[in-house]
All heavy atoms as an XYZ file, in Angstrom:
846
protein
N      75.438     34.793    143.881
C      74.750     35.444    144.985
C      73.486     36.114    144.445
O      73.480     36.627    143.344
C      75.679     36.490    145.618
C      75.063     37.251    146.731
S      76.285     38.390    147.432
C      75.325     39.074    148.728
N      72.446     36.106    145.240
C      71.183     36.716    144.856
C      70.749     37.686    145.952
O      70.743     37.327    147.128
C      70.113     35.640    144.646
C      68.782     36.165    144.206
C      67.824     35.010    143.919
C      66.514     35.493    143.360
N      65.635     34.383    142.995
N      70.394     38.906    145.550
C      69.871     39.894    146.497
C      68.401     40.146    146.200
O      68.045     40.494    145.070
C      70.612     41.233    146.362
C      71.999     41.361    146.934
C      72.540     42.760    146.690
C      72.014     41.047    148.409
N      67.572     39.963    147.204
C      66.154     40.300    147.106
C      66.032     41.770    147.490
O      66.101     42.121    148.671
C      65.331     39.426    148.049
C      65.378     37.961    147.746
C      64.585     37.609    146.494
O      63.755     38.366    146.022
N      64.862     36.442    145.956
N      65.868     42.625    146.506
C      65.885     44.067    146.751
C      64.724     44.493    147.646
O      64.894     45.351    148.516
C      65.896     44.848    145.425
C      67.124     44.449    144.584
C      65.851     46.351    145.666
C      68.461     44.686    145.257
N      63.573     43.887    147.483
C      62.430     44.234    148.323
C      62.734     43.984    149.797
O      62.364     44.771    150.660
C      61.188     43.461    147.877
C      59.948     43.853    148.613
N      59.563     43.225    149.785
C      59.029     44.806    148.369
C      58.442     43.778    150.214
N      58.096     44.746    149.375
N      63.409     42.896    150.086
C      63.762     42.576    151.478
C      64.837     43.515    152.012
O      64.836     43.861    153.193
C      64.247     41.132    151.582
C      63.163     40.112    151.338
C      63.689     38.686    151.334
O      64.835     38.455    151.763
O      62.937     37.794    150.895
N      65.751     43.929    151.146
C      66.865     44.784    151.550
C      66.462     46.252    151.646
O      66.837     46.940    152.594
C      68.008     44.622    150.539
C      69.318     45.333    150.823
C      69.954     44.795    152.106
C      70.272     45.149    149.641
N      65.656     46.719    150.691
C      65.323     48.145    150.576
C      63.850     48.429    150.853
O      63.505     49.435    151.442
C      65.688     48.672    149.163
C      67.171     48.451    148.867
C      65.299     50.139    148.998
C      68.141     49.124    149.807
N      62.973     47.569    150.382
C      61.538     47.803    150.486
C      60.936     47.993    149.112
O      61.599     47.772    148.098
N      59.675     48.431    149.033
C      58.980     48.506    147.751
C      59.338     49.725    146.905
O      58.933     49.820    145.753
C      57.505     48.554    148.150
C      57.523     49.222    149.484
C      58.790     48.743    150.152
N      60.091     50.666    147.466
C      60.431     51.889    146.746
C      61.942     52.063    146.654
O      62.613     52.244    147.665
C      59.825     53.109    147.441
C      58.324     53.007    147.551
O      57.641     52.620    146.615
N      57.802     53.353    148.705
N      62.455     51.999    145.448
C      63.890     52.181    145.204
C      64.075     53.583    144.640
O      64.015     53.788    143.418
C      64.394     51.124    144.238
S      64.387     49.468    144.941
N      64.306     54.532    145.545
C      64.287     55.937    145.155
C      65.581     56.669    145.500
O      66.116     57.401    144.684
C      63.098     56.653    145.837
C      61.783     56.012    145.385
C      63.105     58.141    145.542
C      60.578     56.490    146.139
N      66.098     56.475    146.693
C      67.144     57.359    147.202
C      68.560     56.884    146.874
O      68.818     55.698    146.677
C      67.046     57.516    148.730
O      67.378     56.266    149.345
C      65.659     57.955    149.161
N      69.476     57.857    146.866
C      70.899     57.551    146.719
C      71.372     56.642    147.844
O      72.155     55.717    147.618
C      71.725     58.844    146.759
C      71.802     59.669    145.493
C      72.423     61.030    145.784
C      72.577     58.944    144.413
N      70.894     56.904    149.040
C      71.324     56.121    150.205
C      70.941     54.652    150.054
O      71.756     53.768    150.350
C      70.723     56.704    151.494
C      71.227     58.075    151.850
C      70.553     59.224    151.091
O      69.524     59.011    150.419
O      71.089     60.344    151.158
N      69.729     54.396    149.587
C      69.316     53.007    149.365
C      70.125     52.375    148.241
O      70.516     51.214    148.316
C      67.826     52.923    149.044
C      66.945     53.138    150.266
O      67.459     53.054    151.398
O      65.738     53.389    150.076
N      70.385     53.142    147.198
C      71.211     52.639    146.114
C      72.618     52.302    146.580
O      73.206     51.310    146.159
N      73.145     53.116    147.480
C      74.491     52.878    148.006
C      74.549     51.573    148.791
O      75.540     50.852    148.743
C      74.937     54.054    148.877
C      76.394     54.023    149.264
C      77.342     54.145    148.083
O      77.043     54.806    147.098
N      78.490     53.507    148.186
N      73.471     51.253    149.502
C      73.396     49.985    150.230
C      73.555     48.817    149.248
O      74.305     47.867    149.505
C      72.065     49.870    151.014
C      71.845     48.461    151.540
C      72.036     50.882    152.146
N      72.860     48.902    148.131
C      72.950     47.840    147.121
C      74.356     47.812    146.524
O      74.967     46.745    146.397
C      71.874     48.035    146.027
C      72.073     47.045    144.891
C      70.479     47.901    146.632
N      74.884     48.971    146.166
C      76.230     49.060    145.590
C      77.269     48.393    146.497
O      78.127     47.636    146.020
C      76.597     50.521    145.348
C      78.030     50.728    144.941
C      78.418     50.578    143.612
C      78.998     51.068    145.873
C      79.745     50.759    143.229
C      80.317     51.245    145.503
C      80.689     51.094    144.184
O      81.996     51.273    143.815
N      77.190     48.660    147.771
C      78.174     48.112    148.712
C      78.086     46.594    148.831
O      79.062     45.942    149.209
C      78.038     48.796    150.067
C      78.527     50.238    150.008
C      78.239     51.049    151.246
O      77.704     50.504    152.235
O      78.541     52.259    151.217
N      76.955     46.033    148.510
C      76.818     44.560    148.498
C      77.284     43.983    147.156
O      77.839     42.894    147.112
C      75.365     44.155    148.726
C      74.738     44.644    150.014
C      75.157     43.925    151.275
N      74.636     42.651    151.607
C      73.400     42.358    151.992
N      72.463     43.277    152.019
N      73.080     41.133    152.343
N      77.027     44.723    146.075
C      77.306     44.234    144.728
C      78.783     44.370    144.353
O      79.382     43.434    143.806
C      76.425     44.998    143.703
C      76.862     44.738    142.276
C      74.959     44.636    143.891
N      79.362     45.518    144.617
C      80.717     45.816    144.140
C      81.756     44.760    144.532
O      82.511     44.304    143.665
C      81.139     47.216    144.596
C      82.406     47.672    143.964
N      83.632     47.462    144.544
C      82.633     48.315    142.793
C      84.563     47.967    143.760
N      83.991     48.486    142.683
N      81.821     44.336    145.796
C      82.842     43.334    146.144
C      82.665     42.005    145.400
O      83.650     41.353    145.050
C      82.672     43.131    147.650
C      81.874     44.271    148.134
C      81.087     44.782    146.976
N      81.429     41.627    145.169
C      81.163     40.377    144.434
C      81.677     40.485    143.004
O      82.338     39.575    142.497
C      79.664     40.050    144.436
C      79.100     39.743    145.799
C      79.712     38.512    146.435
O      79.884     37.488    145.743
O      80.040     38.580    147.634
N      81.358     41.598    142.360
C      81.813     41.797    140.988
C      83.333     41.902    140.922
O      83.962     41.365    140.015
C      81.170     43.050    140.386
C      79.646     43.043    140.259
C      79.155     44.375    139.713
C      79.171     41.894    139.395
N      83.916     42.610    141.877
C      85.375     42.774    141.928
C      86.067     41.407    142.032
O      87.146     41.207    141.487
C      85.743     43.654    143.125
C      87.053     44.341    143.009
C      86.988     45.418    141.966
C      88.190     46.328    142.098
N      88.527     46.992    140.876
N      85.424     40.472    142.710
C      85.967     39.118    142.859
C      85.642     38.233    141.649
O      86.015     37.062    141.626
C      85.421     38.476    144.129
N      84.935     38.807    140.661
C      84.603     38.047    139.459
C      83.399     37.150    139.604
O      83.152     36.289    138.759
N      82.631     37.348    140.671
C      81.441     36.532    140.906
C      80.195     37.247    140.378
O      80.056     38.453    140.535
C      81.277     36.239    142.395
C      82.381     35.343    142.950
C      82.099     34.939    144.385
N      82.223     36.061    145.299
C      83.332     36.373    145.972
N      84.429     35.642    145.827
N      83.355     37.390    146.804
N      79.304     36.485    139.799
C      78.051     37.074    139.320
C      77.117     37.315    140.500
O      77.209     36.652    141.539
C      77.387     36.179    138.279
O      76.991     34.973    138.854
N      76.234     38.274    140.303
C      75.250     38.595    141.331
C      73.925     38.906    140.649
O      73.888     39.543    139.600
C      75.729     39.751    142.234
C      74.763     39.967    143.389
C      75.945     41.023    141.442
C      75.345     40.753    144.541
N      72.869     38.407    141.247
C      71.528     38.642    140.716
C      70.795     39.601    141.637
O      70.735     39.395    142.847
C      70.758     37.325    140.634
C      69.345     37.489    140.118
C      68.603     36.169    140.015
O      69.244     35.126    139.761
O      67.370     36.196    140.207
N      70.240     40.649    141.036
C      69.391     41.578    141.772
C      67.956     41.278    141.383
O      67.570     41.428    140.231
C      69.734     43.027    141.427
C      71.175     43.458    141.671
C      71.359     44.932    141.318
C      71.598     43.185    143.092
N      67.172     40.834    142.350
C      65.775     40.472    142.104
C      64.883     41.590    142.638
O      64.850     41.852    143.836
C      65.457     39.149    142.788
C      64.086     38.622    142.413
O      63.257     39.395    141.872
O      63.830     37.439    142.670
N      64.178     42.244    141.725
C      63.325     43.378    142.063
C      61.856     42.992    142.227
O      60.981     43.856    142.198
C      63.468     44.474    140.994
C      64.807     45.146    141.035
C      65.859     44.686    140.274
C      65.017     46.239    141.856
C      67.098     45.302    140.313
C      66.251     46.868    141.911
C      67.295     46.399    141.131
N      61.590     41.715    142.419
C      60.212     41.259    142.627
C      59.595     42.047    143.791
O      60.218     42.242    144.826
C      60.200     39.761    142.942
C      58.820     39.199    143.136
C      58.887     37.701    143.418
C      57.494     37.172    143.612
N      57.281     36.617    144.922
N      58.393     42.521    143.589
C      57.605     43.270    144.567
C      58.087     44.700    144.797
O      57.557     45.389    145.658
C      57.529     42.534    145.914
C      56.821     41.198    145.797
O      55.881     41.096    144.970
O      57.198     40.252    146.509
N      59.082     45.148    144.046
C      59.460     46.564    144.091
C      58.589     47.278    143.070
O      58.453     46.839    141.934
C      60.959     46.767    143.786
C      61.289     48.258    143.733
C      61.808     46.061    144.833
N      57.987     48.386    143.489
C      57.006     49.038    142.642
C      57.414     50.414    142.134
O      56.895     50.881    141.129
C      55.686     49.149    143.402
C      55.152     47.791    143.768
C      53.961     47.865    144.694
O      53.360     48.902    144.878
N      53.623     46.747    145.287
N      58.336     51.077    142.805
C      58.697     52.437    142.429
C      60.205     52.552    142.294
O      60.950     52.080    143.157
C      58.181     53.412    143.496
C      58.216     54.890    143.184
C      57.417     55.210    141.925
C      57.651     55.673    144.355
N      60.640     53.182    141.200
C      62.058     53.333    140.908
C      62.361     54.786    140.575
O      61.546     55.457    139.952
C      62.453     52.482    139.695
C      62.192     51.012    139.875
C      60.981     50.449    139.487
C      63.146     50.195    140.447
C      60.738     49.098    139.643
C      62.914     48.838    140.627
C      61.703     48.297    140.221
N      63.547     55.235    140.947
C      63.993     56.579    140.582
C      65.473     56.523    140.228
O      66.222     55.668    140.716
C      63.748     57.559    141.722
N      65.883     57.465    139.391
C      67.268     57.450    138.926
C      68.299     57.621    140.039
O      69.370     57.005    139.949
C      67.479     58.483    137.819
O      67.164     59.769    138.263
N      68.058     58.393    141.109
C      69.093     58.461    142.154
C      69.446     57.076    142.710
O      70.620     56.785    142.954
C      68.481     59.358    143.227
C      67.546     60.236    142.472
C      66.979     59.344    141.395
N      68.451     56.239    142.897
C      68.708     54.877    143.381
C      69.628     54.133    142.419
O      70.647     53.563    142.819
C      67.394     54.112    143.565
C      67.609     52.649    143.850
C      67.891     52.220    145.134
C      67.560     51.703    142.828
C      68.120     50.874    145.405
C      67.783     50.362    143.085
C      68.065     49.946    144.376
N      69.267     54.114    141.128
C      70.067     53.377    140.158
C      71.427     54.025    139.911
O      72.393     53.325    139.614
C      69.312     53.206    138.841
C      68.291     52.110    138.869
C      66.968     52.370    138.543
C      68.620     50.816    139.214
C      66.015     51.367    138.553
C      67.682     49.796    139.240
C      66.374     50.077    138.902
N      71.515     55.355    140.035
C      72.826     56.008    139.902
C      73.795     55.451    140.938
O      74.951     55.150    140.627
C      72.715     57.522    140.056
C      72.173     58.194    138.828
O      72.369     57.747    137.715
N      71.472     59.295    139.036
N      73.326     55.331    142.169
C      74.191     54.824    143.239
C      74.382     53.316    143.136
O      75.500     52.814    143.257
C      73.614     55.186    144.606
N      73.306     52.574    142.911
C      73.376     51.108    142.933
C      74.132     50.538    141.741
O      74.921     49.602    141.899
C      71.963     50.518    142.976
N      73.908     51.099    140.568
C      74.454     50.510    139.347
C      75.352     51.481    138.584
O      76.414     51.098    138.103
C      73.313     50.018    138.426
C      73.858     49.454    137.127
C      72.453     48.986    139.137
N      74.931     52.723    138.473
C      75.664     53.687    137.652
C      77.132     53.794    138.014
O      78.002     53.783    137.135
N      77.427     53.861    139.297
C      78.831     54.024    139.690
C      79.670     52.764    139.473
O      80.898     52.813    139.535
C      78.947     54.558    141.111
C      78.465     53.660    142.196
C      78.612     54.292    143.578
O      79.549     55.034    143.851
N      77.668     53.988    144.447
N      79.037     51.641    139.171
C      79.803     50.436    138.837
C      80.600     50.627    137.544
O      81.637     49.987    137.347
C      78.873     49.234    138.685
C      78.182     48.748    139.962
C      77.129     47.701    139.627
C      79.191     48.208    140.960
N      80.130     51.521    136.674
C      80.804     51.747    135.396
C      82.175     52.386    135.559
O      82.966     52.382    134.623
C      79.930     52.592    134.466
C      78.791     51.808    133.872
C      77.559     51.743    134.510
C      78.950     51.113    132.675
C      76.512     51.011    133.977
C      77.912     50.377    132.130
C      76.687     50.336    132.791
O      75.671     49.602    132.238
N      82.490     52.917    136.725
C      83.842     53.459    136.896
C      84.862     52.341    137.061
O      86.038     52.533    136.784
C      83.905     54.474    138.028
C      83.911     53.918    139.417
C      83.962     55.030    140.443
C      83.218     54.542    141.660
N      83.057     55.474    142.692
N      84.443     51.147    137.493
C      85.360     50.032    137.709
C      85.162     48.850    136.760
O      86.026     47.971    136.701
C      85.217     49.507    139.143
C      85.673     50.520    140.173
O      86.659     51.238    139.913
O      85.034     50.599    141.242
N      84.035     48.821    136.048
C      83.727     47.672    135.207
C      83.248     48.127    133.832
O      82.562     49.144    133.714
C      82.625     46.809    135.851
C      82.964     46.331    137.230
C      82.480     46.990    138.342
C      83.787     45.229    137.408
C      82.800     46.570    139.622
C      84.113     44.789    138.685
C      83.619     45.468    139.797
N      83.585     47.339    132.836
C      83.107     47.630    131.476
C      81.652     47.190    131.336
O      81.153     46.391    132.144
C      83.967     46.884    130.453
O      83.742     45.488    130.549
N      81.025     47.666    130.291
C      79.653     47.233    129.994
C      79.589     45.725    129.806
O      78.645     45.078    130.259
C      79.140     47.910    128.724
O      79.022     49.284    128.914
N      80.603     45.181    129.148
C      80.632     43.741    128.898
C      80.701     42.958    130.209
O      80.012     41.951    130.379
C      81.816     43.373    127.997
C      81.705     43.907    126.583
C      82.042     45.395    126.453
O      82.732     45.969    127.325
O      81.576     45.997    125.466
N      81.540     43.419    131.128
C      81.642     42.741    132.427
C      80.319     42.809    133.180
O      79.862     41.812    133.763
C      82.733     43.377    133.285
C      84.137     43.103    132.816
C      85.156     43.909    133.580
O      85.058     45.152    133.622
O      86.062     43.279    134.159
N      79.691     43.983    133.172
C      78.416     44.129    133.886
C      77.324     43.298    133.237
O      76.524     42.676    133.947
C      78.016     45.602    133.965
C      78.915     46.461    134.850
C      78.507     47.925    134.779
C      78.906     45.967    136.289
N      77.303     43.258    131.915
C      76.304     42.428    131.229
C      76.472     40.953    131.569
O      75.498     40.211    131.634
C      76.381     42.619    129.715
C      75.840     43.958    129.279
O      75.037     44.578    129.970
N      76.300     44.421    128.132
N      77.702     40.542    131.786
C      77.981     39.133    132.081
C      77.745     38.789    133.549
O      77.229     37.726    133.873
C      79.428     38.830    131.695
C      79.846     37.397    131.852
C      81.225     37.103    131.266
N      82.246     38.079    131.590
C      82.984     38.067    132.699
N      82.806     37.124    133.596
N      83.898     38.988    132.914
N      78.098     39.699    134.455
C      78.105     39.369    135.883
C      76.906     39.896    136.676
O      76.607     39.376    137.744
C      79.388     39.909    136.528
C      80.698     39.302    136.044
C      81.887     40.047    136.625
C      80.760     37.827    136.392
N      76.249     40.924    136.177
C      75.149     41.546    136.917
C      73.828     41.173    136.261
O      73.530     41.585    135.139
C      75.329     43.060    136.952
C      74.370     43.856    137.814
C      74.479     43.440    139.279
C      74.658     45.341    137.680
N      73.041     40.384    136.955
C      71.771     39.877    136.425
C      70.621     40.617    137.105
O      70.562     40.686    138.333
C      71.658     38.363    136.684
C      72.839     37.642    136.036
C      70.326     37.815    136.192
C      73.192     36.347    136.707
N      69.735     41.156    136.306
C      68.567     41.884    136.811
C      67.323     41.056    136.553
O      67.099     40.592    135.434
C      68.418     43.226    136.104
C      69.623     44.113    136.211
S      69.797     44.710    137.889
C      70.983     45.986    137.647
N      66.507     40.894    137.569
C      65.260     40.146    137.437
C      64.124     40.955    138.064
O      64.320     41.691    139.021
C      65.344     38.818    138.186
C      66.421     37.905    137.720
C      65.854     36.787    136.850
N      66.873     35.780    136.646
C      67.540     35.652    135.513
N      67.306     36.438    134.512
N      68.453     34.713    135.381
N      62.946     40.775    137.526
C      61.739     41.296    138.139
C      61.520     42.790    138.055
O      60.694     43.328    138.796
N      62.250     43.473    137.163
C      62.029     44.909    137.019
C      60.710     45.182    136.312
O      60.347     44.465    135.373
C      63.154     45.538    136.192
C      64.438     45.867    136.909
C      65.535     46.201    135.909
C      64.243     47.015    137.874
N      60.008     46.195    136.748
C      58.826     46.651    136.019
C      59.287     47.313    134.727
O      60.466     47.672    134.592
C      58.024     47.670    136.853
O      58.828     48.847    137.013
C      57.602     47.111    138.205
N      58.373     47.519    133.770
C      58.768     48.238    132.551
C      59.363     49.624    132.857
O      60.370     50.007    132.262
C      57.470     48.339    131.762
C      56.684     47.130    132.196
C      57.008     46.980    133.663
N      58.770     50.351    133.802
C      59.313     51.664    134.157
C      60.688     51.538    134.804
O      61.580     52.349    134.551
C      58.360     52.425    135.081
C      57.143     52.931    134.369
O      57.129     53.088    133.158
N      56.085     53.196    135.117
N      60.873     50.550    135.638
C      62.170     50.318    136.252
C      63.229     50.020    135.212
O      64.365     50.507    135.306
N      62.874     49.246    134.205
C      63.809     48.930    133.122
C      64.205     50.177    132.348
O      65.376     50.345    131.981
C      63.191     47.914    132.160
O      62.997     46.680    132.804
N      63.253     51.063    132.117
C      63.534     52.312    131.401
C      64.495     53.179    132.207
O      65.483     53.692    131.674
C      62.228     53.069    131.091
C      61.423     52.314    130.040
C      62.519     54.499    130.638
C      60.000     52.813    129.869
N      64.217     53.334    133.488
C      65.083     54.155    134.342
C      66.485     53.555    134.392
O      67.482     54.275    134.242
C      64.491     54.311    135.758
C      65.452     55.056    136.681
C      63.147     55.025    135.711
N      66.587     52.259    134.569
C      67.890     51.599    134.626
C      68.654     51.778    133.321
O      69.852     52.057    133.334
C      67.718     50.115    134.941
C      68.998     49.282    134.936
C      69.992     49.785    135.980
C      68.674     47.815    135.168
N      67.979     51.627    132.194
C      68.640     51.792    130.895
C      69.196     53.207    130.729
O      70.343     53.391    130.324
C      67.690     51.457    129.751
C      68.410     51.431    128.391
C      67.496     51.100    127.225
N      66.686     52.268    126.923
C      65.365     52.348    127.060
N      64.677     51.323    127.486
N      64.715     53.442    126.765
N      68.407     54.211    131.097
C      68.864     55.609    130.994
C      70.057     55.860    131.903
O      71.022     56.522    131.510
C      67.732     56.572    131.347
C      66.592     56.569    130.389
C      66.919     57.376    129.179
C      65.682     57.477    128.309
N      65.975     58.031    127.014
N      70.001     55.359    133.117
C      71.116     55.527    134.054
C      72.375     54.865    133.491
O      73.467     55.447    133.545
C      70.763     54.971    135.444
C      72.001     54.781    136.306
C      69.769     55.900    136.138
N      72.240     53.680    132.930
C      73.384     52.983    132.335
C      73.984     53.767    131.181
O      75.210     53.908    131.083
N      73.127     54.294    130.307
C      73.614     55.091    129.178
C      74.379     56.314    129.666
O      75.457     56.627    129.165
C      72.440     55.522    128.292
C      71.802     54.388    127.525
C      70.478     54.776    126.877
O      70.051     55.957    126.991
O      69.856     53.901    126.249
N      73.808     57.008    130.644
C      74.465     58.199    131.184
C      75.768     57.861    131.893
O      76.757     58.589    131.774
C      73.525     58.950    132.131
C      72.362     59.579    131.409
O      72.403     59.839    130.213
N      71.286     59.824    132.138
N      75.792     56.773    132.640
C      76.995     56.379    133.365
C      78.119     56.017    132.400
O      79.280     56.366    132.645
C      76.694     55.210    134.297
N      77.793     55.344    131.319
C      78.817     55.000    130.327
C      79.484     56.259    129.789
O      80.708     56.322    129.678
C      78.209     54.203    129.172
C      77.840     52.795    129.516
C      77.228     52.124    128.305
C      76.233     51.081    128.724
N      75.535     50.456    127.617
N      78.680     57.258    129.453
C      79.227     58.521    128.939
C      80.041     59.212    130.024
O      81.163     59.656    129.792
C      78.092     59.446    128.436
C      78.614     60.841    128.128
C      77.410     58.831    127.222
N      79.494     59.295    131.200
C      80.139     59.990    132.313
C      81.511     59.400    132.629
O      82.489     60.123    132.773
C      79.234     59.930    133.548
C      79.790     60.618    134.764
C      79.721     61.994    134.892
C      80.367     59.886    135.798
C      80.223     62.632    136.024
C      80.865     60.507    136.926
C      80.791     61.885    137.034
O      81.292     62.517    138.146
N      81.596     58.094    132.743
C      82.849     57.463    133.146
C      83.821     57.245    131.987
O      84.989     56.959    132.221
C      82.592     56.148    133.878
C      82.027     56.391    135.255
C      80.723     56.040    135.569
C      82.789     57.012    136.241
C      80.206     56.274    136.830
C      82.277     57.257    137.498
C      80.984     56.889    137.788
O      80.472     57.136    139.037
N      83.368     57.385    130.748
C      84.271     57.165    129.616
C      84.850     58.453    129.063
O      85.802     58.425    128.304
C      83.556     56.405    128.497
O      82.564     57.236    127.914
N      84.310     59.584    129.455
C      84.740     60.844    128.869
C      85.045     61.868    129.955
O      84.147     62.314    130.672
C      83.640     61.379    127.944
O      83.893     62.710    127.570
N      86.293     62.256    130.048
C      86.689     63.280    131.035
C      85.970     64.587    130.756
O      85.551     65.293    131.677
C      88.191     63.472    131.006
N      85.786     64.928    129.487
C      85.097     66.169    129.128
C      83.653     66.141    129.605
O      83.159     67.092    130.201
C      85.162     66.386    127.621
C      84.513     67.678    127.188
C      84.794     67.973    125.710
N      84.170     69.201    125.349
C      83.138     69.281    124.521
N      82.661     68.200    123.950
N      82.603     70.449    124.233
N      82.954     65.042    129.338
C      81.560     64.914    129.778
C      81.481     64.988    131.293
O      80.592     65.642    131.855
C      80.958     63.604    129.288
N      82.402     64.348    131.972
C      82.425     64.362    133.440
C      82.597     65.784    133.959
O      81.898     66.208    134.879
C      83.554     63.455    133.938
C      83.556     63.228    135.413
C      84.611     62.200    135.782
C      84.622     61.962    137.273
N      85.628     60.989    137.662
N      83.503     66.551    133.355
C      83.722     67.939    133.769
C      82.507     68.822    133.529
O      82.161     69.649    134.363
C      84.953     68.531    133.060
C      86.240     67.921    133.548
O      86.313     67.415    134.666
N      87.259     67.947    132.701
N      81.846     68.627    132.395
C      80.643     69.404    132.087
C      79.543     69.100    133.096
O      78.908     69.993    133.640
C      80.159     69.128    130.654
C      78.761     69.692    130.421
C      81.145     69.702    129.635
N      79.330     67.819    133.374
C      78.271     67.423    134.306
C      78.563     67.936    135.702
O      77.685     68.433    136.391
C      78.100     65.888    134.290
C      77.527     65.450    132.941
C      77.205     65.430    135.434
C      77.599     63.963    132.694
N      79.804     67.840    136.140
C      80.164     68.288    137.494
C      80.117     69.799    137.659
O      79.979     70.305    138.753
C      81.534     67.737    137.877
C      81.490     66.248    138.123
C      82.840     65.639    138.443
O      83.859     66.340    138.330
O      82.864     64.448    138.762
N      80.218     70.550    136.544
C      80.197     72.007    136.640
C      78.783     72.568    136.714
O      78.600     73.746    136.984
C      80.927     72.634    135.446
O      80.184     72.429    134.254
N      77.785     71.734    136.490
C      76.388     72.207    136.519
C      75.899     72.357    137.932
O      76.167     71.747    138.843
C      75.476     71.233    135.732
C      74.023     71.624    135.878
C      75.898     71.198    134.287
């Protein structure tokens, strides 16, 4: 399956709500073991709340290896790639460590 993010969200991937829209399309596909491609062609602005919702929360149900195999990212700008990488790093820590999760939630 391929999702054209620009068509689904528009040129700005910023909000948690928009990220949740993507998550709700992606999660069932991954849960069924199917790969999904997110194409960010023509998306120009990215923010971590979007990626936290769209991708970050996938780490609670899937390993990094599963996501690397099943979730394909295309067309990200260099800045989008940086934001996505940081969100992924943070999500791995958050979902793998109860202590880290408690510290983050207490802030």
